[in-house]
N, CA, C and O of each residue as an XYZ file, in Angstrom:
428
protein
N       0.857     -1.094     -0.102
C      -0.006     -0.001      0.004
C       0.876      1.172     -0.016
O       1.828      1.233      0.762
N       0.613      2.142     -0.886
C       1.360      3.403     -0.984
C       0.704      4.510     -0.124
O      -0.488      4.784     -0.263
N       1.513      5.151      0.779
C       0.933      6.105      1.503
C       1.295      7.481      0.881
O       2.293      7.667      0.185
N       0.374      8.430      1.209
C       0.617      9.826      0.645
C       1.323     10.391      1.809
O       1.066     10.047      2.962
N       2.372     11.413      1.436
C       2.962     12.216      2.400
C       2.622     13.627      2.509
O       2.789     14.375      1.546
N       2.217     13.986      3.473
C       1.809     15.610      3.515
C       2.541     16.208      4.758
O       2.677     15.628      5.835
N       2.987     17.442      4.446
C       3.709     18.287      5.431
C       2.782     19.447      5.915
O       2.085     20.149      5.183
N       2.888     19.524      7.202
C       2.152     20.719      8.096
C       3.010     21.872      7.840
O       4.222     21.759      7.654
N       2.239     23.228      7.829
C       2.951     24.324      7.551
C       4.385     24.431      8.526
O       5.426     25.009      8.215
N       4.170     23.887      9.457
C       5.322     23.898     10.524
C       6.482     23.095     10.040
O       7.648     23.490     10.054
N       6.042     21.865      9.585
C       7.085     21.000      8.886
C       7.842     21.783      7.833
O       9.059     21.938      7.933
N       7.177     22.256      6.873
C       7.644     22.990      5.649
C       8.324     24.075      6.082
O       9.346     24.279      5.427
N       8.092     24.927      7.051
C       8.945     25.929      7.679
C      10.351     25.423      8.169
O      11.429     25.988      7.984
N      10.114     24.216      8.845
C      11.431     23.521      9.477
C      12.289     23.238      8.279
O      13.468     23.592      8.277
N      11.737     22.600      7.237
C      12.675     22.203      6.144
C      13.235     23.169      5.419
O      14.345     22.956      4.930
N      12.601     24.376      5.215
C      13.046     25.645      4.601
C      14.248     26.196      5.356
O      15.303     26.573      4.846
N      13.908     26.184      6.743
C      15.065     26.745      7.598
C      16.305     25.857      7.517
O      17.414     26.373      7.375
N      16.141     24.494      7.608
C      17.303     23.484      7.360
C      17.916     23.683      6.135
O      19.140     23.795      6.080
N      17.133     23.749      5.014
C      17.656     23.901      3.687
C      18.681     25.240      3.672
O      19.808     25.205      3.179
N      18.177     26.234      4.200
C      18.910     27.472      4.042
C      20.256     27.416      4.854
O      21.327     27.869      4.450
N      20.027     26.756      6.133
C      21.381     26.696      6.869
C      22.368     25.723      6.091
O      23.538     26.045      5.884
N      21.868     24.605      5.706
C      22.726     23.565      5.093
C      23.429     24.161      3.729
O      24.640     23.989      3.597
N      22.770     24.784      2.823
C      23.280     25.277      1.798
C      24.056     26.608      1.974
O      24.747     26.925      1.006
N      24.061     27.363      2.941
C      24.717     28.393      3.367
C      26.187     27.980      3.856
O      27.188     28.633      3.562
N      26.196     26.702      4.716
C      27.523     26.232      5.252
C      28.019     25.214      4.462
O      29.085     24.748      4.863
N      27.498     24.671      3.326
C      27.927     23.597      2.477
C      27.250     23.937      1.068
O      26.218     23.397      0.670
N      28.000     24.939      0.346
C      27.159     25.310     -0.866
C      27.234     24.079     -1.921
O      26.347     23.923     -2.760
N      28.245     23.303     -1.828
C      28.338     22.221     -2.925
C      27.808     21.033     -2.362
O      27.165     20.366     -3.172
N      27.888     20.552     -1.172
C      27.320     19.282     -0.723
C      26.083     19.392     -0.120
O      25.380     18.382     -0.086
N      25.610     20.606      0.450
C      24.579     20.912      1.093
C      23.322     20.477      0.431
O      22.440     19.814      0.976
N      23.319     20.975     -0.974
C      21.935     20.557     -1.642
C      21.803     19.058     -2.019
O      20.705     18.574     -2.294
N      23.010     18.300     -2.026
C      23.047     16.731     -2.167
C      22.446     16.089     -0.855
O      21.519     15.279     -0.875
N      23.089     16.550      0.309
C      22.754     16.057      1.283
C      21.140     16.222      1.773
O      20.511     15.359      2.386
N      20.578     17.676      1.307
C      19.262     17.826      1.476
C      18.347     17.017      0.747
O      17.224     16.759      1.178
N      18.898     16.504     -0.622
C      18.043     15.708     -1.329
C      17.975     14.350     -0.807
O      16.945     13.683     -0.905
N      19.086     13.899     -0.231
C      18.991     12.707      0.563
C      17.928     12.519      1.595
O      17.195     11.544      1.765
N      17.997     13.746      2.308
C      17.228     13.824      3.723
C      15.813     13.883      3.087
O      14.949     13.178      3.609
N      15.486     14.636      2.031
C      14.033     14.776      1.557
C      13.622     13.352      1.097
O      12.500     12.956      1.412
N      14.505     12.495      0.323
C      14.258     11.243     -0.270
C      13.994     10.325      0.948
O      13.060      9.540      0.784
N      14.577     10.275      2.031
C      14.377      9.537      3.192
C      13.024      9.923      3.688
O      12.264      8.985      3.926
N      12.638     10.993      3.865
C      11.346     11.585      4.411
C      10.086     10.914      3.557
O       9.052     10.390      3.972
N      10.575     11.136      2.188
C       9.336     10.368      1.336
C       9.233      9.105      1.223
O       8.252      8.591      0.686
N      10.340      8.341      1.765
C      10.358      6.904      1.592
C       9.288      6.388      2.614
O       8.891      5.223      2.652
N       8.870      7.404      3.442
C       7.737      6.966      4.405
C       6.478      6.400      3.622
O       5.660      5.664      4.173
N       6.375      6.832      2.176
C       5.367      6.202      1.394
C       5.324      4.525      1.515
O       4.281      3.875      1.593
N       6.318      4.116      1.514
C       6.284      2.575      1.494
C       6.150      1.759      2.812
O       5.472      0.731      2.830
N       6.824      2.241      3.958
C       6.451      1.640      5.186
C       6.650      2.729      6.417
O       7.670      2.821      7.101
N       5.579      3.451      6.538
C       5.734      4.491      7.791
C       5.651      3.714      9.095
O       6.055      4.308     10.094
N       5.228      2.580      9.227
C       5.059      2.052     10.532
C       6.598      1.386     11.096
O       6.682      0.792     12.171
N       7.588      1.570     10.312
C       8.912      1.121     10.541
C       9.594      1.814     11.612
O      10.371      1.200     12.343
N       9.374      2.970     11.750
C       9.866      3.690     12.776
C       9.276      3.785     14.008
O       8.051      3.845     14.114
N      10.099      3.809     15.059
C       9.633      3.716     16.483
C       8.628      4.814     16.918
O       8.751      5.956     16.476
N       7.590      4.468     17.817
C       6.697      5.404     18.320
C       7.380      6.051     19.422
O       8.348      5.519     19.966
N       6.851      7.339     19.825
C       7.417      8.189     20.850
C       6.313      8.088     21.773
O       5.264      8.689     21.543
N       6.462      7.411     22.746
C       5.474      7.091     23.838
C       5.013      8.433     24.642
O       3.874      8.563     25.091
N       5.820      9.204     24.741
C       5.575     10.620     25.551
C       4.835     11.345     24.604
O       4.163     12.195     25.186
N       4.680     11.363     23.414
C       3.913     12.173     22.614
C       2.729     11.389     22.008
O       1.854     12.040     21.438
N       2.634     10.126     22.080
C       1.467      9.400     21.526
C       0.262      9.371     22.515
O       0.486      9.410     23.724
N      -0.966      9.305     22.050
C      -1.920      8.804     22.810
C      -2.830      7.579     22.264
O      -2.500      7.096     21.181
N      -3.817      7.108     22.859
C      -4.599      5.914     22.187
C      -5.238      6.280     20.745
O      -5.386      5.414     19.883
N      -5.592      7.587     20.559
C      -5.917      7.845     19.273
C      -5.111      8.266     18.197
O      -5.607      8.328     17.072
N      -3.906      8.570     18.400
C      -2.760      8.857     17.429
C      -1.418      8.451     18.009
O      -1.083      8.642     19.178
N      -0.641      7.836     17.011
C       0.582      7.426     17.457
C       1.551      8.451     16.708
O       1.494      8.546     15.482
N       2.346      9.135     17.380
C       3.435      9.987     16.893
C       4.928      9.090     16.732
O       5.428      8.486     17.681
N       5.417      9.124     15.596
C       6.592      8.321     15.192
C       7.769      9.326     15.063
O       7.579     10.540     14.984
N       9.020      8.735     15.045
C       9.945      9.547     14.589
C      11.084      8.797     13.844
O      11.623      7.759     14.229
N      11.363      9.505     12.700
C      12.383      9.003     11.798
C      13.637      9.739     11.931
O      13.632     10.952     11.722
N      14.908      9.021     12.316
C      16.015      9.822     12.420
C      16.982      9.525     11.234
O      17.262      8.405     10.807
N      17.470     10.795     10.750
C      18.344     10.766      9.590
C      19.591     11.447      9.956
O      19.687     12.503     10.581
N      20.598     10.664      9.460
C      22.082     11.290      9.743
C      22.604     10.435     10.971
O      22.030      9.528     11.574
N      23.991     11.043     11.187
C      24.676     10.314     12.362
C      25.133     11.310     13.123
O      25.349     12.430     12.659
N      25.335     10.971     14.460
C      26.249     11.694     15.343
C      25.716     13.256     15.345
O      24.536     13.448     15.640
N      26.390     14.142     15.089
C      26.245     15.589     15.345
C      25.334     16.029     14.229
O      24.622     17.021     14.388
N      25.324     15.395     13.197
C      24.565     15.933     12.008
C      23.051     15.000     11.748
O      22.649     14.554     10.673
N      22.476     14.898     12.943
C      21.258     14.000     12.929
C      20.162     14.865     13.032
O      20.211     15.780     13.853
N      19.000     14.680     12.186
C      17.693     15.215     12.394
C      16.681     14.207     12.657
O      16.751     13.052     12.234
N      15.636     14.725     13.443
C      14.515     13.804     13.548
C      13.395     14.446     13.188
O      13.107     15.597     13.515
N      12.620     13.568     12.376
C      11.288     13.930     11.611
C      10.067     13.291     12.664
O      10.046     12.083     12.899
N       9.244     14.060     13.157
C       8.079     13.533     13.947
C       6.954     13.360     12.820
O       6.833     14.256     11.985
N       6.242     12.386     12.782
C       5.058     12.357     12.053
C       4.059     11.358     12.541
O       4.345     10.535     13.410
N       2.946     11.434     12.004
C       1.759     10.397     12.491
C       1.077      9.902     11.258
O       0.946     10.633     10.276
N       0.631      8.641     11.292
C      -0.111      7.961     10.308
C      -1.599      8.098     10.361
O      -2.137      7.612     11.355
N      -2.418      8.721      9.396
C      -3.791      8.719      9.331
C      -4.357      8.117      8.315
O      -4.460      8.704      7.238
N      -4.854      6.743      8.509
C      -5.237      6.141      7.246
C      -4.359      5.934      6.300
O      -3.459      5.163      6.634
N      -4.290      6.443      5.001
C      -3.187      6.042      4.069
C      -2.561      7.411      3.759
O      -2.215      7.663      2.605
N      -2.388      8.382      4.839
C      -1.730      9.559      4.810
C      -0.763      9.637      6.004
O      -1.087      9.470      7.179
N       0.497      9.920      5.532
C       1.622     10.136      6.535
C       1.622     11.753      6.833
O       1.918     12.492      5.895
N       1.375     12.187      7.808
C       1.573     13.618      8.072
C       2.816     14.034      8.757
O       3.015     13.681      9.919
N       3.607     14.714      8.153
C       4.811     15.092      8.920
C       4.492     16.273      9.675
O       3.920     17.198      9.100
N       4.806     16.361     10.952
C       4.501     17.237     11.988
C       5.586     18.462     12.062
O       5.406     19.650     11.790
N       6.600     17.892     12.450
C       7.833     18.566     12.864
C       9.363     17.918     12.479
O       9.646     16.721     12.539
N      10.116     18.833     12.139
C      11.468     18.302     11.974
C      12.526     19.277     12.767
O      12.434     20.501     12.685
N      13.410     18.703     13.443
C      14.249     19.433     14.173
C      15.626     18.520     14.260
O      15.737     17.321     14.001
N      16.628     19.439     14.697
C      17.963     18.813     14.754
C      17.844     17.734     16.070
O      17.074     17.850     17.024
N      18.850     16.636     15.831
C      18.698     15.622     16.946
C      19.185     16.063     18.304
O      18.851     15.460     19.324
N      20.173     17.380     18.318
C      20.556     17.506     19.637
C      19.609     18.299     20.445
O      19.916     18.604     21.598
N      18.313     18.709     19.855
C      17.327     19.259     20.583
C      16.463     18.190     21.341
O      16.348     17.008     21.019
N      15.817     18.890     22.515
C      14.967     18.124     23.299
C      13.701     17.562     22.514
O      13.275     18.217     21.563
N      13.131     16.454     22.854
C      11.993     16.016     22.394
C      10.871     17.300     22.608
O      10.817     18.017     23.607
N      10.120     17.378     21.576
C       9.057     18.447     21.682
C       7.949     18.173     22.603
O       7.943     17.024     23.045
N       7.131     18.850     22.948
C       5.995     18.807     23.700
C       4.754     18.393     22.688
O       4.618     18.843     21.550
N       3.978     17.551     23.260
C       2.846     17.053     22.152
C       2.053     18.319     21.632
O       1.819     18.433     20.428
N       1.653     19.242     22.521
C       1.052     20.468     22.254
C       1.869     21.290     21.013
O       1.305     22.042     20.218
N       2.992     21.054     21.018
C       3.834     21.806     19.913
C       3.657     21.066     18.638
O       3.940     21.699     17.621
N       3.253     19.873     18.504
C       3.207     19.143     17.402
C       1.749     19.023     16.792
O       1.549     19.091     15.580
N       0.741     18.838     17.737
C      -0.508     18.685     17.282
C      -1.448     19.902     17.516
O      -2.591     19.928     17.058
N      -0.903     20.922     18.262
C      -1.494     22.095     18.718
C      -2.785     22.401     18.427
O      -3.282     23.447     18.845
């Protein structure tokens, strides 16, 4: 089953900010890195349930999952939820930051 991937306005803003930072700091490699990052997010179309649930953010009604991209200091976390056949990307942040509060994701 192929899922549709949708981005919340917050997630789009997060990705825009990450893209600007990466390309400013790595003008040649940054766009290639970001393309891989975007491709990894879009790979959720195939199997979104593969990523672990974040119990502190989930409720019985909806499960918030996280996809981790990158390694060590260059790690980003994508928070998302699956609703039927739609994967909704809620928020993207650097891996060094704390886990967001639920109200910041589903507001």
